C-alpha positions as CSV (number, residue, x, y, z in Angstrom):
1,V,40.2,5.3,25.4
2,N,41.3,2.7,28.0
3,L,39.2,-0.4,27.3
4,R,40.8,-2.3,30.1
5,A,38.7,-0.1,32.4
6,L,35.7,-2.2,31.2
7,T,37.4,-5.6,30.5
8,S,39.4,-6.1,33.7
9,W,37.8,-7.9,36.7
10,V,37.5,-4.6,38.6
11,G,35.8,-3.0,35.6
12,I,33.4,-6.0,35.3
13,A,32.5,-5.7,39.0
14,R,31.8,-2.0,38.5
15,L,29.6,-2.7,35.4
16,F,27.6,-5.2,37.5
17,A,27.2,-2.6,40.3
18,I,26.0,0.0,37.9
19,V,23.4,-2.3,36.3
20,L,22.2,-3.7,39.6
21,S,21.9,-0.4,41.4
22,C,20.0,1.1,38.4
23,L,17.7,-1.9,38.4
24,T,17.1,-1.6,42.1
25,F,16.1,2.1,42.3
26,S,14.1,1.8,39.1
27,L,12.0,-1.1,40.5
28,V,11.5,0.7,43.8
29,A,10.6,4.0,42.1
30,S,8.0,2.1,39.9
31,T,6.2,1.1,43.1
32,G,5.9,4.7,44.3
33,Y,6.2,3.3,47.9
34,F,9.5,4.5,49.4
35,G,8.5,7.4,51.6
36,G,9.8,8.3,55.0
37,P,13.4,8.6,56.2
38,Y,14.2,4.9,55.6
39,G,12.9,4.8,52.1
40,T,14.6,8.1,51.3
41,W,17.9,6.8,52.6
42,C,17.7,3.6,50.5
43,M,16.8,5.5,47.3
44,F,19.7,7.9,47.9
45,T,22.1,5.0,48.5
46,W,21.2,3.3,45.2
47,C,21.2,6.5,43.2
48,F,24.4,7.8,44.8
49,C,26.4,4.6,44.2
50,F,25.1,4.3,40.7
51,A,26.1,7.9,39.8
52,V,29.6,7.8,41.4
53,T,30.4,4.3,40.0
54,L,29.4,5.5,36.5
55,L,31.6,8.6,36.9
56,V,34.5,6.5,38.1
57,L,34.1,4.1,35.1
58,L,33.9,7.0,32.6
59,L,37.0,8.8,34.1
60,E,39.0,5.6,33.8
61,L,37.7,4.8,30.4
62,L,38.7,8.2,29.1
63,E,41.8,8.3,31.2
64,L,40.9,11.6,32.8
65,Y,41.5,10.7,36.4
66,P,45.2,11.7,36.5
67,L,44.0,15.3,36.0
68,L,42.2,15.3,39.4
69,P,44.1,16.6,42.4
70,L,43.6,13.5,44.5
71,S,45.0,10.0,45.1
72,W,42.8,8.0,42.7
73,D,43.6,4.6,44.1
74,D,42.7,5.8,47.6
75,F,39.5,7.4,46.4
76,T,38.3,4.4,44.5
77,S,39.2,2.0,47.4
78,A,37.4,4.2,50.0
79,F,34.4,4.6,47.7
80,S,34.0,0.9,46.9
81,M,34.2,0.1,50.7
82,L,31.7,2.9,51.5
83,A,29.3,1.8,48.7
84,A,29.4,-1.9,49.9
85,L,28.5,-0.7,53.4
86,M,25.7,1.6,52.2
87,I,24.2,-1.0,49.9
88,F,24.4,-3.7,52.6
89,T,22.5,-1.4,55.0
90,S,19.9,-0.6,52.4
91,S,19.5,-4.3,51.5
92,V,18.6,-5.0,55.2
93,V,16.6,-1.8,55.9
94,F,14.4,-1.8,52.8
95,P,12.8,-5.2,53.1
96,A,12.5,-4.9,56.9
97,T,10.6,-1.6,56.5
98,F,8.5,-2.0,53.3
99,I,7.9,-5.6,52.5
100,S,5.1,-7.1,54.5
101,S,4.0,-10.7,54.8
102,P,2.3,-12.4,53.0
103,C,3.9,-11.1,49.8
104,S,1.4,-11.7,47.0
105,S,0.8,-8.3,45.2
106,N,2.6,-7.1,42.1
107,Q,4.1,-4.3,44.2
108,C,5.5,-6.7,46.7
109,A,7.0,-8.8,43.9
110,R,8.8,-5.8,42.5
111,Q,10.1,-4.9,46.0
112,A,11.4,-8.5,46.5
113,V,13.2,-8.4,43.1
114,A,14.6,-5.0,44.0
115,T,15.9,-6.4,47.3
116,T,17.5,-9.3,45.5
117,A,19.2,-6.9,43.0
118,S,20.4,-4.8,45.9
119,C,22.0,-7.8,47.6
120,L,23.7,-8.8,44.3
121,C,24.9,-5.2,44.0
122,F,26.5,-5.5,47.5
123,L,28.3,-8.6,46.3
124,A,29.6,-6.7,43.3
125,Y,31.0,-3.9,45.5
126,A,32.4,-6.5,47.9
127,A,34.2,-8.1,45.0
128,E,35.6,-4.8,43.9
129,V,36.9,-4.2,47.5
130,A,38.5,-7.7,47.4
131,L,40.1,-7.1,44.0
132,T,41.5,-3.7,44.8
133,R,42.7,-4.5,48.3
134,A,46.5,-4.1,48.7
135,K,48.5,-7.2,48.8
136,P,50.8,-7.9,51.8
137,G,53.8,-5.5,51.5
138,D,52.1,-3.1,49.1
139,I,51.4,0.2,50.8
140,S,51.3,2.5,47.8
141,S,47.6,3.1,48.5
142,F,46.8,3.4,52.2
143,L,43.0,3.2,52.0
144,S,43.3,-0.1,50.0
145,T,45.1,-1.8,53.0
146,V,43.2,-3.4,55.8
147,P,43.7,-0.5,58.2
148,G,42.6,1.9,55.5
149,L,39.4,0.0,54.7
150,L,38.7,-0.3,58.5
151,K,38.9,3.5,58.7
152,V,36.0,3.7,56.2
153,F,34.1,1.1,58.2
154,E,34.7,2.9,61.5
155,A,33.5,6.3,60.1
156,Y,30.4,4.7,58.5
157,V,29.4,2.9,61.7
158,A,29.8,6.2,63.6
159,C,27.4,7.7,61.2
160,L,24.9,4.9,61.9
161,I,25.3,5.6,65.6
162,F,24.6,9.3,65.1
163,S,21.4,8.4,63.3
164,L,20.2,6.4,66.3
165,L,21.2,8.7,69.1
166,D,18.1,9.7,71.2
167,E,17.5,10.8,74.8
168,Y,21.1,11.2,75.9
169,T,21.2,14.7,77.4
170,G,21.3,15.0,81.2
171,E,23.3,11.8,81.7
172,P,27.0,12.5,82.0
173,G,27.8,8.9,81.1
174,L,25.8,9.1,77.8
175,M,27.2,12.5,77.0
176,W,30.7,11.1,77.3
177,C,29.8,8.3,74.9
178,V,28.5,10.8,72.4
179,A,31.8,12.8,72.8
180,V,33.7,9.5,72.1
181,Y,31.7,8.8,68.9
182,S,32.1,12.4,67.7
183,I,35.9,12.8,68.4
184,C,36.8,9.4,66.9
185,F,34.6,10.1,63.9
186,I,36.1,13.5,63.2
187,F,39.7,12.2,63.4
188,T,39.0,9.1,61.3
189,L,37.2,11.3,58.7
190,L,40.2,13.7,58.6
191,I,42.6,10.8,58.1
192,I,40.5,9.6,55.1
193,I,40.2,13.1,53.6
194,F,43.9,13.9,54.0
195,T,44.8,10.6,52.5
196,I,42.7,11.1,49.4
197,G,43.8,14.7,49.1
198,R,47.5,13.7,49.4
199,C,48.0,16.0,52.5
200,L,49.4,13.5,54.9
201,T,53.0,14.2,53.8
202,Y,52.7,17.7,55.2
203,I,52.2,16.4,58.8
204,P,55.4,17.2,60.7
205,C,55.6,13.9,62.6
206,P,56.0,10.2,61.9
207,L,52.6,9.4,60.4
208,E,52.6,5.6,60.9
209,K,53.4,5.9,64.6
210,M,50.9,8.6,65.0
211,L,48.2,6.4,63.5
212,V,49.1,3.6,65.9
213,G,48.9,6.0,68.8
214,Y,45.5,7.3,67.6
215,N,44.1,3.7,67.2
216,F,45.2,2.9,70.7
217,L,43.5,6.0,72.2
218,A,40.3,5.4,70.1
219,L,40.3,1.8,71.3
220,L,40.4,2.9,74.9
221,M,37.7,5.5,74.4
222,Y,35.4,3.0,72.7
223,L,36.0,0.5,75.5
224,T,34.7,3.0,78.0
225,A,31.7,3.8,75.7
226,T,31.0,0.0,75.3
227,I,30.6,-0.2,79.1
228,L,28.9,3.2,79.9
229,W,26.4,3.3,77.1
230,P,24.3,0.2,78.1
231,L,24.9,0.9,81.8
232,Y,23.4,4.4,81.6
233,S,20.8,3.7,78.8
234,F,19.0,0.7,80.4
235,R,19.7,1.3,84.1
236,G,16.3,1.2,85.9
237,R,14.3,1.3,82.6
238,S,12.5,-1.7,81.2
239,R,11.5,-2.3,77.6
240,P,8.3,-0.5,76.7
241,D,5.3,-2.6,75.5
242,P,4.5,-2.0,72.7
243,C,7.9,-1.0,71.4
244,G,7.4,0.4,67.8
245,R,9.9,1.2,65.0
246,N,10.9,4.5,66.7
247,C,11.1,3.1,70.2
248,W,14.0,4.5,72.3
249,W,14.8,1.0,73.5
250,N,15.5,-0.3,70.0
251,K,17.6,2.7,69.1
252,H,19.7,2.4,72.3
253,L,20.1,-1.3,71.7
254,G,21.3,-0.6,68.2
255,V,23.8,1.9,69.4
256,T,25.1,-0.7,71.9
257,F,25.8,-3.2,69.2
258,L,27.3,-0.7,66.8
259,T,29.6,0.5,69.6
260,I,30.8,-3.1,70.0
261,F,31.3,-3.4,66.2
262,N,33.4,-0.3,66.2
263,L,35.4,-1.4,69.3
264,I,36.3,-4.7,67.4
265,A,37.1,-2.7,64.3
266,Y,39.5,-0.4,66.2
267,L,41.1,-3.4,67.9
268,V,41.7,-5.1,64.5
269,D,42.9,-1.8,63.1
270,L,45.4,-1.4,66.0
271,V,46.8,-4.9,65.4
272,Y,47.2,-4.5,61.7
273,S,48.7,-1.0,62.0
274,T,51.1,-2.2,64.6
275,R,52.2,-5.0,62.4
276,M,52.6,-2.7,59.4
277,V,54.8,-0.2,61.4
278,F,56.8,-2.4,63.8
279,V,56.9,-5.8,62.1
């Protein structure tokens, strides 16, 4: 038994994440009010992060993780980053969707406490990301470096974009943007999977320079999408009144901002990757 898995700062952060995620989905489940796609997503996020973090803690406590055919440090770094992003999204979506004003009922109070616990859970995962991030010069675990963490961020933002895509067929510009999102997502996901599965060494080319080239191409593709998506989405179309939760305008505006976020992420990724390889 490796007690350091519980007593180290990373272990303490994971314990907090387990307790807070369990508290969050228990409070929300007790209200019985989490239906629809947004509520289902939030409940899945809290339960998924709770289950995987508990499994990670048990594997490290019993020292069974060396038996797994994967890069453990890459896996835990990627998961902690993914969990932080998922919990952050749920902490924003849940209160915006289910908590109404004024908040005076017992159900609303439990939802507010659950939201607070979810925000604290995000801080616990963010602390784990900070604690496990590779120090300058340490590249033993690629997904714990800044470019590796950005790969997880880029893939997650692409998933959010896919969830908001609506009414893009028939417009060549919008279809090109969807192709950009899909191609970059697939390649980024493959990099993450190959890294965790220790398969990158089998690629018959200089891996570091290949990643720099990919980041440069992805940056150019996202630059075109940043220009074309709002141009073709809002050209000659005004915002509907009223514009409800599933309004196409809100979805297209969300895709616009997420595209900009990913453009910035690929730019920072390119800068850091270039420094790691050539500097």
